[in-house]
PAZA-456903 format. One line per 5 residues: number of its first residue (from 1); for each residue z, y, x of N, C-alpha, C, CB. Coordinates in Angstrom, 1 decimal. Glycine has a CB too. Layout:
REM PAZA-456903
NUM) Z Y X Z Y X Z Y X Z Y X  ... .
//
This chain:
REM PAZA-456903
1) 9.9 1.3 -26.7 9.5 1.8 -25.4 10.0 3.3 -25.2 8.0 1.7 -25.1  10.7 3.6 -24.1 11.2 4.9 -23.9 10.1 5.9 -23.8 12.2 4.9 -22.7  10.4 7.1 -24.4 9.4 8.2 -24.3 9.4 8.7 -22.8 9.7 9.3 -25.3  8.2 9.0 -22.3 8.0 9.5 -21.0 8.4 11.0 -21.0 6.6 9.2 -20.4  9.1 11.4 -19.9 9.5 12.8 -19.8 8.5 13.5 -18.9 10.9 12.9 -19.3 .
6) 8.7 14.8 -18.8 7.9 15.6 -17.8 8.2 15.2 -16.4 8.2 17.1 -18.0  9.4 14.9 -16.1 9.8 14.5 -14.8 9.1 13.1 -14.4 11.3 14.4 -14.6  9.0 12.2 -15.4 8.4 10.9 -15.2 6.9 11.2 -14.9 8.5 10.0 -16.5  6.2 12.0 -15.6 4.8 12.3 -15.4 4.6 13.0 -14.0 4.3 13.2 -16.5  5.5 13.9 -13.7 5.4 14.6 -12.4 5.6 13.7 -11.3 6.3 15.8 -12.4 .
11) 6.6 12.8 -11.4 6.9 11.8 -10.4 5.6 10.9 -10.1 8.1 10.9 -10.8  5.0 10.5 -11.2 3.8 9.7 -11.1 2.7 10.4 -10.4 3.3 9.2 -12.4  2.5 11.7 -10.7 1.5 12.5 -10.1 1.7 12.7 -8.6 1.4 13.9 -10.8  3.0 13.0 -8.3 3.3 13.2 -6.9 3.2 11.9 -6.1 4.7 13.7 -6.7  3.6 10.8 -6.7 3.5 9.5 -6.1 2.0 9.2 -5.8 4.1 8.4 -6.9 .
16) 1.1 9.4 -6.7 -0.3 9.2 -6.5 -0.8 10.1 -5.4 -1.1 9.5 -7.8  -0.4 11.3 -5.3 -0.8 12.2 -4.2 -0.4 11.7 -2.9 -0.3 13.6 -4.5  0.8 11.1 -2.8 1.3 10.5 -1.6 0.6 9.3 -1.2 2.8 10.2 -1.7  0.4 8.4 -2.2 -0.3 7.1 -1.9 -1.8 7.3 -1.5 -0.2 6.2 -3.1  -2.4 8.3 -2.1 -3.8 8.6 -1.8 -4.0 9.3 -0.5 -4.4 9.4 -3.0 .
21) -2.9 9.9 0.1 -3.0 10.6 1.3 -3.2 12.1 1.1 -4.2 10.1 2.1  -3.3 12.5 -0.2 -3.4 14.0 -0.4 -2.2 14.7 0.1 -3.6 14.2 -2.0  -1.0 14.1 0.0 0.2 14.6 0.6 0.5 13.6 1.7 1.4 14.7 -0.4  0.3 14.1 3.0 0.5 13.2 4.1 2.0 13.2 4.5 -0.3 13.7 5.3  2.4 12.1 5.3 3.8 12.1 5.8 4.1 13.4 6.6 3.9 10.9 6.7 .
26) 5.3 13.9 6.3 5.7 15.1 6.9 5.4 16.4 6.2 5.1 15.2 8.3  4.5 16.3 5.2 4.2 17.5 4.4 5.4 18.0 3.6 3.0 17.1 3.4  5.6 19.3 3.6 6.8 19.9 2.9 6.4 20.2 1.5 7.2 21.2 3.7  7.3 19.9 0.5 7.0 20.2 -0.9 7.9 21.4 -1.3 7.3 18.9 -1.7  7.2 22.3 -1.9 8.0 23.5 -2.4 8.2 23.4 -3.9 7.2 24.8 -2.0 .
31) 9.4 23.5 -4.3 9.8 23.3 -5.7 9.2 24.3 -6.6 11.3 23.4 -5.8  9.2 25.6 -6.1 8.6 26.7 -6.9 7.1 26.5 -7.1 9.0 28.1 -6.3  6.5 26.3 -6.0 5.0 26.1 -6.0 4.6 25.0 -6.9 4.5 25.9 -4.6  5.3 23.9 -6.9 4.9 22.7 -7.7 5.2 23.0 -9.2 5.7 21.5 -7.3  6.3 23.7 -9.5 6.6 24.1 -10.9 5.4 24.9 -11.4 7.9 24.9 -11.0 .
36) 4.9 25.9 -10.6 3.8 26.7 -11.0 2.5 25.9 -11.1 3.6 27.9 -10.0  2.3 25.0 -10.2 1.0 24.3 -10.1 0.9 23.4 -11.4 1.0 23.4 -8.9  2.0 22.7 -11.8 2.0 21.8 -12.9 2.5 22.4 -14.2 2.8 20.6 -12.6  2.8 23.7 -14.2 3.2 24.5 -15.4 4.4 23.9 -16.0 2.0 24.5 -16.4  5.4 23.6 -15.2 6.7 23.1 -15.7 7.8 23.9 -15.1 6.9 21.6 -15.4 .
41) 9.0 23.7 -15.7 10.2 24.4 -15.1 10.6 23.7 -13.8 11.4 24.4 -16.1  11.5 24.2 -13.1 11.9 23.6 -11.8 12.8 22.3 -12.0 12.7 24.6 -11.0  13.4 22.2 -13.2 14.2 21.0 -13.5 13.5 19.7 -13.4 14.8 21.1 -14.9  12.3 19.5 -14.0 11.6 18.2 -13.9 11.1 18.0 -12.4 10.5 18.2 -14.8  10.9 19.1 -11.7 10.4 19.0 -10.3 11.6 18.4 -9.5 10.0 20.4 -9.7 .
46) 12.8 18.9 -9.7 14.0 18.4 -9.0 14.2 16.9 -9.4 15.2 19.2 -9.3  14.1 16.6 -10.6 14.3 15.2 -11.1 13.2 14.3 -10.5 14.2 15.1 -12.6  12.0 14.7 -10.4 10.9 13.9 -9.8 11.2 13.7 -8.3 9.6 14.6 -10.0  11.7 14.8 -7.6 12.1 14.7 -6.2 13.1 13.6 -6.0 12.6 16.1 -5.7  14.2 13.6 -6.9 15.3 12.7 -6.7 14.8 11.3 -6.9 16.4 13.0 -7.8 .
51) 13.9 11.0 -7.9 13.3 9.7 -8.1 12.5 9.2 -6.9 12.5 9.7 -9.4  11.7 10.1 -6.3 10.9 9.7 -5.2 11.7 9.6 -3.9 9.8 10.7 -5.0  12.8 10.3 -3.8 13.7 10.1 -2.6 14.3 8.7 -2.7 14.8 11.2 -2.6  14.6 8.3 -3.9 15.3 7.0 -4.2 14.3 5.9 -3.8 15.7 6.9 -5.6  13.0 6.1 -3.9 12.1 5.0 -3.6 11.7 5.1 -2.1 10.9 5.1 -4.4 .
56) 12.1 6.2 -1.4 11.8 6.3 0.0 10.5 7.0 0.3 11.7 5.0 0.6  9.8 7.5 -0.7 8.5 8.2 -0.5 8.8 9.7 -0.1 7.7 8.2 -1.8  9.9 10.2 -0.5 10.3 11.6 -0.1 11.6 11.5 0.6 10.4 12.6 -1.3  11.9 12.5 1.4 13.2 12.6 2.1 13.7 14.1 2.1 13.2 12.1 3.5  15.0 14.3 2.0 15.6 15.6 2.0 16.3 15.8 3.3 16.5 15.8 0.8 .
61) 16.0 16.8 4.1 16.7 17.1 5.3 17.1 18.5 5.4 15.7 16.8 6.5  18.2 18.7 6.1 18.7 20.1 6.2 17.7 20.9 6.9 20.1 20.1 7.0  17.5 22.2 6.4 16.7 23.2 7.0 15.2 22.8 6.8 17.0 23.4 8.5  14.9 21.6 6.4 13.4 21.3 6.2 13.1 21.1 4.7 13.1 20.0 6.9  14.1 21.0 3.8 13.9 20.8 2.4 13.4 19.4 2.1 12.9 21.9 1.9 .
66) 12.5 19.3 1.1 11.9 18.1 0.7 10.6 17.9 1.4 11.8 18.0 -0.8  10.4 16.7 2.0 9.2 16.4 2.7 8.7 15.0 2.4 9.3 16.6 4.2  7.4 14.7 2.5 7.0 13.4 2.4 7.5 12.6 3.5 5.4 13.3 2.4  8.1 11.4 3.3 8.8 10.6 4.3 7.9 10.3 5.5 9.4 9.4 3.7  8.5 10.4 6.6 7.8 9.9 7.9 8.7 8.8 8.4 7.7 11.1 8.9 .
71) 8.1 7.9 9.2 8.8 6.7 9.7 8.5 6.7 11.2 8.3 5.5 9.0  9.4 6.2 12.0 9.2 5.9 13.4 8.2 4.8 13.6 10.5 5.7 14.1  7.5 4.8 14.7 6.5 3.7 14.9 7.2 2.3 14.9 5.8 3.9 16.3  8.4 2.1 15.6 9.0 0.8 15.5 9.3 0.4 14.1 10.3 0.8 16.3  9.7 1.3 13.2 10.0 0.9 11.8 8.7 0.6 11.1 10.8 2.0 11.1 .
76) 7.7 1.4 11.3 6.4 1.1 10.7 5.9 -0.3 11.0 5.3 2.1 11.1  6.1 -0.7 12.3 5.7 -2.0 12.7 6.5 -3.1 12.0 5.7 -2.2 14.2  7.8 -2.8 11.9 8.7 -3.8 11.2 8.2 -3.9 9.7 10.2 -3.3 11.2  7.9 -2.8 9.1 7.4 -2.8 7.7 6.1 -3.7 7.6 7.2 -1.4 7.2  5.2 -3.6 8.6 4.0 -4.4 8.5 4.3 -5.8 8.7 3.0 -3.9 9.6 .
81) 5.3 -6.1 9.5 5.7 -7.5 9.7 6.3 -8.1 8.4 6.8 -7.7 10.8  7.1 -7.2 7.7 7.7 -7.7 6.4 6.6 -7.8 5.4 8.7 -6.7 6.0  5.6 -6.9 5.4 4.5 -7.0 4.4 3.7 -8.3 4.7 3.5 -5.8 4.6  3.5 -8.6 5.9 2.8 -9.9 6.2 3.6 -11.1 5.6 2.7 -10.0 7.7  4.9 -11.1 5.8 5.7 -12.2 5.2 5.6 -12.2 3.7 7.1 -12.1 5.7 .
86) 5.7 -11.0 3.1 5.7 -11.0 1.6 4.3 -11.4 1.1 6.1 -9.6 1.1  3.3 -10.9 1.7 1.9 -11.2 1.2 1.7 -12.7 1.4 0.9 -10.4 2.0  2.2 -13.2 2.5 2.0 -14.7 2.8 2.7 -15.5 1.7 2.6 -15.0 4.1  3.9 -15.1 1.3 4.6 -15.9 0.2 3.8 -15.7 -1.1 6.0 -15.4 0.1  3.3 -14.5 -1.4 2.6 -14.3 -2.6 1.3 -15.3 -2.6 2.1 -12.9 -2.8 .
91) 0.6 -15.3 -1.5 -0.6 -16.2 -1.4 -0.2 -17.6 -1.5 -1.3 -15.9 -0.1  0.9 -18.0 -0.9 1.4 -19.4 -1.0 1.6 -19.8 -2.4 2.6 -19.6 -0.1  2.3 -19.0 -3.1 2.6 -19.3 -4.5 1.3 -19.2 -5.4 3.6 -18.3 -5.1  0.4 -18.3 -5.0 -0.8 -18.2 -5.8 -1.7 -19.5 -5.6 -1.6 -17.0 -5.3  -1.6 -20.1 -4.4 -2.4 -21.3 -4.2 -1.9 -22.4 -5.1 -2.2 -21.7 -2.7 .
96) -0.6 -22.3 -5.5 0.0 -23.3 -6.4 -0.2 -23.0 -7.9 1.4 -23.6 -6.1  -0.2 -21.6 -8.2 0.0 -21.2 -9.5 -1.2 -20.4 -10.1 1.2 -20.3 -9.6  -2.1 -20.0 -9.3 -3.2 -19.1 -9.8 -4.0 -19.9 -10.8 -4.1 -18.6 -8.7  -4.4 -19.2 -11.9 -5.2 -19.9 -12.9 -6.7 -19.8 -12.5 -5.1 -19.1 -14.3  -7.5 -20.7 -13.1 -9.0 -20.6 -12.7 -9.6 -19.3 -13.0 -9.7 -21.7 -13.6 .
101) -9.1 -18.6 -14.0 -9.7 -17.2 -14.3 -9.3 -16.3 -13.2 -9.2 -16.7 -15.6  -8.0 -16.3 -12.7 -7.6 -15.4 -11.6 -8.4 -15.7 -10.4 -6.1 -15.6 -11.4  -8.6 -16.9 -10.1 -9.4 -17.3 -8.9 -10.8 -16.7 -9.0 -9.5 -18.8 -8.7  -11.4 -16.8 -10.2 -12.8 -16.2 -10.4 -12.7 -14.7 -10.3 -13.3 -16.6 -11.8  -11.7 -14.0 -10.8 -11.5 -12.6 -10.7 -11.4 -12.2 -9.2 -10.4 -12.1 -11.5 .
106) -10.6 -12.9 -8.5 -10.5 -12.6 -7.0 -11.8 -12.7 -6.3 -9.4 -13.6 -6.4  -12.6 -13.7 -6.7 -13.9 -13.8 -6.1 -14.8 -12.6 -6.5 -14.6 -15.1 -6.6  -14.7 -12.2 -7.7 -15.5 -11.1 -8.2 -15.1 -9.8 -7.5 -15.3 -10.9 -9.7  -13.8 -9.6 -7.3 -13.4 -8.4 -6.5 -13.9 -8.5 -5.1 -11.8 -8.3 -6.6  -13.8 -9.7 -4.5 -14.3 -9.9 -3.1 -15.8 -9.5 -3.0 -14.0 -11.3 -2.7 .
111) -16.5 -9.9 -4.0 -18.0 -9.6 -4.0 -18.2 -8.1 -4.1 -18.7 -10.2 -5.2  -17.4 -7.4 -4.9 -17.5 -5.9 -4.9 -17.1 -5.3 -3.6 -16.6 -5.3 -6.0  -16.1 -5.9 -2.9 -15.7 -5.4 -1.6 -16.8 -5.5 -0.6 -14.4 -6.2 -1.1  -17.5 -6.6 -0.6 -18.7 -6.8 0.3 -19.8 -5.7 0.0 -19.3 -8.2 0.1  -20.0 -5.4 -1.3 -21.0 -4.4 -1.7 -20.5 -3.0 -1.1 -21.2 -4.3 -3.2 .
116) -19.2 -2.8 -1.2 -18.7 -1.5 -0.8 -18.8 -1.4 0.8 -17.2 -1.4 -1.2  -18.6 -2.5 1.4 -18.8 -2.5 2.9 -20.2 -2.1 3.2 -18.4 -3.8 3.5  -21.2 -2.7 2.5 -22.6 -2.4 2.8 -22.9 -1.0 2.5 -23.5 -3.3 1.9  -22.2 -0.4 1.6 -22.4 1.0 1.2 -21.7 2.0 2.2 -22.0 1.3 -0.2  -20.9 1.4 3.1 -20.2 2.2 4.1 -19.3 3.3 3.4 -21.1 2.8 5.1 .
121) -18.5 2.9 2.5 -17.7 3.8 1.7 -16.2 3.5 1.9 -18.0 3.8 0.2  -15.6 3.9 3.0 -14.2 3.5 3.3 -13.2 3.9 2.2 -13.8 4.2 4.6  -13.2 5.0 1.6 -12.2 5.3 0.6 -12.4 4.3 -0.6 -12.3 6.7 0.0  -13.6 4.0 -1.0 -13.8 3.1 -2.1 -13.4 1.7 -1.6 -15.3 3.1 -2.5  -13.7 1.3 -0.4 -13.3 0.0 0.1 -11.8 -0.1 0.1 -13.8 -0.1 1.6 .
126) -11.1 0.9 0.4 -9.6 0.9 0.4 -9.1 0.6 -1.1 -9.0 2.2 0.9  -9.7 1.3 -2.0 -9.3 1.1 -3.4 -9.6 -0.3 -3.9 -10.0 2.1 -4.3  -10.8 -0.8 -3.6 -11.1 -2.2 -4.1 -10.2 -3.2 -3.4 -12.6 -2.5 -3.8  -9.9 -3.0 -2.1 -9.1 -3.8 -1.4 -7.7 -3.9 -2.1 -8.9 -3.4 0.1  -7.2 -2.7 -2.6 -5.9 -2.7 -3.3 -6.0 -3.6 -4.5 -5.6 -1.3 -3.6 .
131) -7.1 -3.5 -5.2 -7.3 -4.4 -6.4 -7.2 -5.9 -6.1 -8.7 -4.1 -7.1  -7.7 -6.2 -4.9 -7.7 -7.6 -4.5 -6.2 -8.1 -4.3 -8.5 -7.8 -3.2  -5.5 -7.2 -3.6 -4.1 -7.5 -3.3 -3.2 -7.5 -4.5 -3.5 -6.6 -2.2  -3.5 -6.6 -5.4 -2.7 -6.5 -6.7 -2.9 -7.8 -7.5 -3.1 -5.3 -7.5  -4.1 -8.3 -7.5 -4.4 -9.5 -8.3 -3.8 -10.7 -7.6 -5.9 -9.7 -8.5 .
136) -3.8 -10.7 -6.3 -3.1 -11.8 -5.5 -1.6 -11.8 -5.8 -3.3 -11.6 -4.0  -1.0 -10.7 -5.9 0.4 -10.7 -6.3 0.6 -11.2 -7.7 1.0 -9.2 -6.2  -0.3 -10.8 -8.6 -0.1 -11.3 -10.0 -0.4 -12.8 -10.1 -1.2 -10.6 -10.9  -1.3 -13.3 -9.3 -1.6 -14.7 -9.3 -0.4 -15.6 -8.8 -2.8 -15.0 -8.5  0.5 -15.0 -8.1 1.7 -15.7 -7.6 2.6 -16.0 -8.8 2.5 -14.9 -6.6 .
141) 2.5 -15.3 -9.9 3.3 -15.5 -11.1 4.8 -15.4 -10.9 2.9 -16.8 -11.8  5.1 -14.3 -10.2 6.5 -13.9 -10.0 6.8 -12.6 -10.6 6.9 -14.0 -8.5  8.1 -12.2 -10.6 8.4 -10.8 -11.0 9.0 -10.1 -9.9 9.4 -10.9 -12.2  10.1 -10.6 -9.3 10.8 -9.9 -8.3 10.0 -9.8 -7.0 12.2 -10.6 -8.0  9.4 -10.9 -6.6 8.6 -10.9 -5.4 7.5 -9.9 -5.4 8.1 -12.3 -5.1 .
146) 6.7 -10.0 -6.5 5.6 -9.1 -6.7 6.0 -7.6 -6.7 4.8 -9.4 -7.9  7.1 -7.4 -7.4 7.6 -6.0 -7.4 8.1 -5.5 -6.1 8.8 -5.9 -8.4  8.8 -6.3 -5.3 9.2 -5.9 -4.0 8.0 -5.7 -3.0 10.2 -6.9 -3.4  7.0 -6.5 -3.2 5.8 -6.4 -2.3 5.1 -5.1 -2.6 4.9 -7.6 -2.5  5.0 -4.7 -3.9 4.4 -3.5 -4.2 5.2 -2.3 -3.8 4.2 -3.4 -5.8 .
151) 6.5 -2.3 -3.9 7.3 -1.2 -3.4 7.1 -1.0 -1.9 8.8 -1.5 -3.7  7.1 -2.1 -1.1 6.9 -1.9 0.3 5.5 -1.4 0.6 7.2 -3.2 1.1  4.5 -1.9 -0.1 3.2 -1.4 0.1 3.1 0.1 -0.1 2.2 -2.1 -0.9  3.8 0.6 -1.1 3.8 2.1 -1.3 4.4 2.8 -0.1 4.6 2.4 -2.6  5.4 2.2 0.5 6.0 2.9 1.6 5.1 3.0 2.8 7.3 2.1 2.0 .
156) 4.2 2.0 3.0 3.4 2.0 4.1 1.9 2.4 3.8 3.4 0.6 4.8  1.7 2.9 2.6 0.3 3.1 2.1 -0.4 4.1 3.1 0.4 3.7 0.7  0.3 5.2 3.5 -0.4 6.2 4.3 -0.8 5.6 5.6 0.5 7.4 4.6  0.0 4.6 6.1 -0.3 4.0 7.4 -1.3 2.9 7.3 1.0 3.4 8.0  -1.4 2.2 6.2 -2.4 1.2 6.0 -3.8 1.8 5.9 -2.1 0.4 4.7 .
161) -3.9 3.0 5.5 -5.2 3.6 5.5 -5.8 3.7 6.9 -5.2 5.0 4.8  -4.9 4.0 7.8 -5.4 4.1 9.2 -5.8 2.8 9.8 -4.3 4.7 10.1  -5.2 1.7 9.3 -5.6 0.4 9.7 -7.0 0.1 9.1 -4.6 -0.7 9.2  -7.2 0.4 7.8 -8.5 0.1 7.1 -9.6 0.9 7.8 -8.4 0.5 5.7  -9.3 2.1 8.3 -10.4 2.9 8.8 -10.7 2.7 10.3 -10.1 4.4 8.6 .
166) -10.0 1.7 10.9 -10.3 1.4 12.3 -11.7 0.8 12.4 -9.3 0.4 12.9  -12.5 1.2 13.4 -13.9 0.7 13.6 -13.9 -0.9 13.5 -14.5 1.1 14.9  -14.7 -1.4 12.6 -14.9 -2.8 12.5 -13.9 -3.5 11.6 -14.9 -3.4 13.8  -12.8 -2.7 11.2 -11.8 -3.3 10.4 -12.2 -3.8 9.0 -10.6 -2.4 10.3  -13.1 -3.0 8.4 -13.5 -3.4 7.0 -14.3 -4.7 7.1 -14.4 -2.3 6.4 .
171) -15.1 -4.9 8.0 -15.9 -6.1 8.2 -14.9 -7.3 8.4 -16.9 -6.0 9.3  -13.9 -7.1 9.2 -12.9 -8.1 9.5 -12.2 -8.5 8.3 -12.0 -7.7 10.6  -11.9 -7.5 7.4 -11.2 -7.8 6.2 -11.9 -8.8 5.3 -10.9 -6.5 5.4  -13.2 -8.7 5.3 -14.0 -9.6 4.5 -13.8 -11.0 4.9 -15.5 -9.2 4.6  -13.9 -11.3 6.2 -13.6 -12.6 6.7 -12.2 -13.1 6.4 -13.9 -12.7 8.1 .
176) -11.2 -12.2 6.5 -9.9 -12.6 6.3 -9.6 -12.9 4.8 -8.9 -11.5 6.8  -10.2 -12.1 3.9 -10.1 -12.4 2.5 -10.7 -13.7 2.2 -10.7 -11.3 1.7  -11.8 -14.0 2.8 -12.5 -15.3 2.6 -11.6 -16.5 2.9 -13.8 -15.4 3.4  -10.8 -16.4 4.0 -9.9 -17.4 4.3 -8.8 -17.6 3.2 -9.2 -17.1 5.7  -8.3 -16.5 2.7 -7.3 -16.5 1.7 -7.9 -17.2 0.4 -6.8 -15.1 1.3 .
181) -9.1 -16.8 0.1 -9.8 -17.3 -1.1 -10.0 -18.9 -1.0 -11.1 -16.6 -1.4  -10.5 -19.3 0.1 -10.7 -20.7 0.3 -9.4 -21.5 0.2 -11.4 -21.0 1.7  -8.4 -21.0 0.7 -7.1 -21.6 0.7 -6.6 -21.7 -0.8 -6.0 -20.9 1.5  -6.8 -20.6 -1.5 -6.4 -20.6 -3.0 -7.2 -21.6 -3.7 -6.5 -19.2 -3.6  -8.5 -21.6 -3.5 -9.5 -22.5 -4.3 -9.3 -23.9 -3.9 -10.9 -22.1 -4.0 .
186) -8.8 -24.2 -2.7 -8.5 -25.6 -2.4 -7.1 -26.1 -2.7 -8.8 -25.9 -0.9  -6.3 -25.1 -3.1 -4.9 -25.4 -3.5 -4.1 -25.7 -2.3 -4.9 -26.5 -4.4  -4.3 -25.0 -1.2 -3.5 -25.3 0.1 -2.5 -24.2 0.3 -4.5 -25.4 1.3  -1.3 -24.3 -0.1 -0.3 -23.3 0.1 0.0 -22.8 1.5 1.0 -23.7 -0.5  0.0 -23.8 2.4 0.3 -23.4 3.8 -0.8 -22.6 4.4 0.6 -24.7 4.6 .
191) -2.0 -23.0 4.1 -3.2 -22.3 4.7 -3.2 -20.9 4.0 -4.5 -23.0 4.4  -2.9 -20.8 2.8 -2.9 -19.5 2.1 -1.9 -18.5 2.7 -2.6 -19.6 0.6  -0.7 -19.1 3.0 0.4 -18.3 3.6 -0.1 -17.8 5.0 1.7 -19.1 3.8  -0.7 -18.6 5.8 -1.1 -18.3 7.1 -2.2 -17.2 7.1 -1.6 -19.5 7.9  -3.2 -17.4 6.2 -4.3 -16.5 6.0 -3.9 -15.1 5.6 -5.4 -17.1 5.1 .
196) -3.0 -15.1 4.6 -2.6 -13.8 4.0 -1.7 -13.0 5.0 -1.9 -14.0 2.7  -0.8 -13.7 5.7 0.1 -13.0 6.6 -0.6 -12.6 7.8 1.3 -14.0 7.0  -1.6 -13.4 8.3 -2.4 -12.9 9.5 -3.2 -11.7 9.1 -3.3 -14.1 9.9  -3.7 -11.6 7.9 -4.5 -10.5 7.4 -3.7 -9.2 7.5 -4.9 -10.8 6.0  -2.5 -9.2 7.2 -1.7 -8.0 7.1 -1.0 -7.6 8.5 -0.6 -8.1 6.1 .
201) -0.6 -8.6 9.2 0.1 -8.4 10.5 -0.7 -7.7 11.5 0.6 -9.7 11.1  -0.1 -6.9 12.3 -0.8 -6.1 13.4 -0.4 -6.8 14.7 -0.4 -4.6 13.4  -1.4 -7.3 15.4 -1.2 -8.0 16.6 -2.2 -7.6 17.7 -1.2 -9.5 16.4  -1.8 -7.7 18.9 -2.8 -7.5 20.0 -3.5 -6.2 20.0 -3.8 -8.6 20.0  -4.8 -6.2 20.1 -5.7 -5.0 20.1 -5.5 -4.2 18.8 -7.1 -5.4 20.4 .
206) -5.4 -4.9 17.7 -5.3 -4.2 16.4 -4.0 -3.3 16.4 -5.2 -5.2 15.3  -3.0 -3.8 17.0 -1.7 -3.1 17.1 -1.9 -1.8 18.0 -0.6 -3.9 17.6  -2.5 -2.0 19.1 -2.7 -0.9 20.1 -3.6 0.1 19.5 -3.3 -1.4 21.4  -4.7 -0.3 18.8 -5.6 0.6 18.2 -5.0 1.4 17.1 -6.9 -0.1 17.7  -4.1 0.7 16.3 -3.4 1.4 15.2 -2.5 2.5 15.7 -2.6 0.3 14.4 .
211) -1.7 2.2 16.7 -0.8 3.2 17.2 -1.6 4.4 17.8 0.1 2.6 18.3  -2.7 4.1 18.5 -3.5 5.2 19.1 -4.1 6.0 18.0 -4.6 4.6 20.0  -4.4 5.5 16.8 -5.1 6.2 15.8 -4.2 7.2 15.0 -5.7 5.3 14.8  -2.9 7.0 15.1 -1.9 7.8 14.3 -1.9 9.3 14.8 -0.5 7.2 14.3  -2.2 10.2 13.9 -2.2 11.6 14.3 -0.8 12.1 14.5 -3.0 12.5 13.3 .
216) -0.6 13.2 15.2 0.7 13.8 15.4 1.2 14.2 14.1 0.6 15.1 16.4  2.5 14.0 13.8 3.2 14.4 12.6 3.2 13.2 11.6 2.4 15.5 12.0  2.5 12.2 11.8 2.5 11.1 10.8 3.7 10.2 11.0 1.2 10.2 10.9  4.3 10.2 12.3 5.5 9.5 12.5 6.5 10.4 13.2 5.2 8.2 13.4  7.7 10.0 13.3 8.7 10.8 13.9 9.4 10.0 15.1 9.8 11.3 12.9 .
221) 10.0 10.8 16.0 10.5 10.1 17.2 11.7 9.3 16.9 10.9 11.2 18.2  12.6 9.7 15.9 13.8 8.9 15.6 14.3 9.3 14.2 14.9 9.2 16.7 .
//
């Protein structure tokens, strides 16, 4: 196993800050400040920047330097449509391939999600929800598909938080996850695909509410 470098560790730290929302889309990153903050030279900072630019989490623009990537609203919506398709395929395969243990673990995570909803803890709910989806990808027993689904999820992570925090959305998630679980437990691939893709897709009022919830600076005009 290759030894992890300072740039690898810094890349992971910055990625976590982006995915958690600590660094919001559009936030400018200063190379010197980060080198001081993490007590490293500027070289690993530059290398971490390059790696995150390659994944689409950061972008470099003239006169703006390095910033957390922002996306236009139409592209965000396209990404959600693609996420819906990928999650649907993962669920379809999981309905065919998930082990009894994986199904039980999904049920256990779902139970924790219900408890978190009762505690009215949106950040915790978001984290437990991520666990559910991660296990769903694993239960599909793929490599490329699961990897690509996770990569796209990272790209839309900041925007998915705004979906999760919509009024009533957490309660709706419980019902939608229940549909996915029932399809998996009954071994119905088509129902699993429909339930998982509907869960992620933004349609009708959900779409309008999501767009209205986005603060200035989270997306760009073009």
